[in-house]
C-alpha positions in Angstrom: 106.2 114.1 141.9 103.1 112.3 141.8 103.9 110.3 144.7 106.3 112.5 146.5 105.8 115.1 148.9 106.6 118.4 148.9 110.1 119.4 149.4 110.0 120.8 153.9 112.9 122.5 154.4 114.5 123.2 157.4 112.8 126.6 159.6 115.7 127.6 160.6 117.5 127.8 157.6 115.3 129.7 156.0 114.6 132.1 157.7 118.2 132.4 158.0 117.7 132.2 154.3 115.5 134.9 154.2 117.1 137.1 156.7 120.9 137.5 154.6 118.2 138.2 151.4 116.4 141.0 153.7 120.0 142.8 155.4 121.4 142.9 151.6 118.1 144.9 150.7 118.5 147.6 153.8 115.7 145.8 155.2 115.3 144.9 158.6 115.2 141.0 159.3 112.5 139.6 158.9 109.3 139.9 162.1 106.5 137.6 160.5 104.3 134.3 161.5 107.3 131.7 161.7 105.9 128.6 160.3 106.9 127.5 157.4 104.5 128.3 154.7 104.6 131.7 155.4 108.9 132.1 155.7 108.5 130.1 152.0 106.0 133.3 151.3 107.8 136.0 152.7 110.5 134.2 150.4 109.5 133.9 147.2 108.4 138.1 147.9 111.6 139.0 148.9 113.5 137.5 146.4 110.4 139.4 144.0 111.7 142.6 145.5 115.2 141.6 144.5 114.2 141.2 140.9 112.5 144.4 140.9 114.8 146.3 142.4 117.5 144.9 140.0 119.5 142.8 142.6 120.3 139.6 141.9 119.5 137.8 144.8 120.9 134.9 147.3 121.1 131.6 146.1 120.0 130.8 148.6 116.9 132.4 149.3 115.7 132.1 144.9 116.5 128.3 145.6 113.6 127.7 148.7 111.5 130.7 146.9 111.2 128.2 143.1 111.4 124.9 145.0 108.7 126.1 147.4 106.8 127.4 144.2 106.7 124.7 141.9 105.9 122.1 145.0 102.6 124.1 144.9 102.5 123.8 140.9 103.1 120.0 141.3 100.5 119.6 144.2 97.7 121.6 142.1 98.3 119.7 138.8 99.4 116.4 140.3 100.8 113.7 137.1 104.0 114.0 135.9 103.4 114.8 131.9 105.5 117.6 132.1 108.8 118.0 133.8 109.1 121.8 135.0 113.1 123.1 135.2 114.4 125.7 136.6 117.9 125.3 137.3 120.3 125.5 138.8 117.1 125.5 141.5 115.0 122.5 140.9 112.5 120.9 138.5 109.6 118.3 139.2 107.5 116.6 137.5 104.0 117.9 136.6 100.3 117.6 135.2 98.1 114.6 134.8 98.8 112.0 131.7 100.8 109.7 130.2 103.5 109.0 133.1 107.0 109.4 131.9 110.0 107.1 133.9 112.3 107.1 131.5 115.2 109.6 129.9 114.5 113.2 128.6 110.8 113.6 128.8 108.4 114.6 125.9 107.4 117.3 127.6 109.9 120.3 129.1 109.0 123.5 130.7 113.0 125.3 131.2 112.8 129.0 132.5 114.9 130.7 134.5 114.5 131.5 138.5 112.8 135.1 137.6 110.2 134.0 134.8 109.2 131.1 136.9 108.2 133.2 140.7 106.2 135.8 138.0 104.6 133.3 136.0 103.9 131.5 139.8 101.9 134.6 141.0 100.9 136.3 138.3 103.5 139.3 138.0 103.7 137.2 134.1 101.3 135.7 132.0 102.6 132.7 130.0 101.4 134.2 127.2 103.9 137.2 127.8 106.8 135.5 129.1 105.8 133.1 125.4 106.2 135.7 123.1 109.3 137.1 125.0 111.1 133.9 125.0 111.1 133.3 128.7 110.1 130.1 128.5 111.5 126.7 126.3 108.5 124.4 125.8 109.1 121.2 124.0 105.7 118.3 123.8 102.5 119.2 122.9 102.0 119.2 127.0 104.3 121.7 127.7 101.6 124.8 128.7 101.3 125.9 131.7 98.9 128.1 130.7 96.3 126.4 132.5 98.1 126.1 135.7 99.3 129.5 136.0 99.4 132.3 138.1 99.1 129.5 141.2 98.3 132.6 143.3 
């Protein structure tokens, strides 16, 4: 959100969640760079691999992955016009325009974790997700196609 620093999780917790998920995928523990950005990027990759294998990822690593990419969106498209929700993991306000401060925002985008991660990383386009009914978007400004993918 505008003026609010991105969520910064503890690297020890991120590393533990990452290794737990890798173990569930019968993969070796993470051996890449130990910085927070690298760990969160690895979380995104591992969660997408789990989904791709038809395995429901662990809740904690999914939360880290979703939150990380929502924070990236809020940084890339600062503002408070659109609220992006990925229940039960996180929500952010983003996109420049009229500021919303009370009640239900007039522009809301809601989706599940898998769809959000695929949109944010380019595995799915906005139009594909809309056509498949994977996004609930309400409001005249609730279109993130100009901001996605993030990577």
